[in-house]
N, C-alpha and C positions, 0 to 999 in steps of 0.2 A: 646175277642177282645175289646180293649179300644180306644176310639176316643181321639186323641190328639188335643187340641185347637190350632189353628193357625190364625194369622191375615193376611188380604190381603195386605201385604206390600212386597217390593222386597228383604228385608233382615231381618232376625230375629234370635236371639239366646236366648235359655231359658233353665233352669234347670227343670227337672221333674223326679219323682220317678216312674220307671216302673218295675214291677215284683220285688219289693224290691231292685232294683238297682238305684243308684244315677247316672242319665244320664244328659248330656248336649247335646242339639240338636241345630244345626245351619241349617237354610233353606235359601237359596238365589237364586235369579234369575240372570243368566248371559247369555245374549243373548236369545236364544229360550229355554234354559234348566233350570230346577230347580236343584240345587246341595244341597246334604244333607251331614253333618257331624254328626257323633255320637261318643261321649266319654263316658265311663262309669268308675266311680271312678278315673278319671284322665287319663285313658288308652284310646287312640284312637282305636275305633272299625273299623270305616271306615271314610275316608275323601274324599270330593268332589265326592261322589257317585251320578250319574245322576238318578233322579227320573223319573220313567215311570209308566204309568197307570197299576195297578194290577200286578206289578213286586216287589217281595220282595227285600228289600234293603240289608239285612244282610245274605242272603241265603248261602253265601261262607265263612262265618266267624265263623263257629261253634267252632273252636279251640280257639277263643278269649273269653275273660270274659264277654259274653253277652248272656243271655237267652232269647229267643224270636226273634222277627223280626218286621220290620217296613214295611208299605205298603200304598201307595197312591191309592185312588179309585176316579175315576171320576163318580159322582153321576148322571150325566145328559147325559152320552154318552161314548165315547172311545177315548178321546184325552189325550195328555200328560199334566201334571200339568203346571199351569201358575199362577204367583203370585196373580193376581187380583181375582182369584176364590179360593184362599187358605182359608180353614175353612168353605166354603159353597159348591162350586161345587166340589172342590178337597179336599178330607178329608184324613188326615193321621191317620192311625191306628197302635197300638201296638198289635202284635199278641203274645199272651202268648204261652208258651210251649205246652199247651193243644190244642191250635188253629193250630199248625203246622202239 
């Protein structure tokens, strides 16, 4: 399990290598929800996926070219991610194949 650094801002997009895969992740708050996009090698894996505490984001995309999963964890309770706590209270993890 690898912690992905996030900033406490309402919208961010960044490139990161996860499990040898060239990924682009977008995280943005819209209303009460955090939405996440994941693209691997230019191929969209999922777009506008709602982030929920301790729910895997890519659980239903095994047929797409992405190995692993992403998961938000509330380190101080059991609430849904909110941008002001990104990177501290709400941590984004990459789950490697061995973690699944």
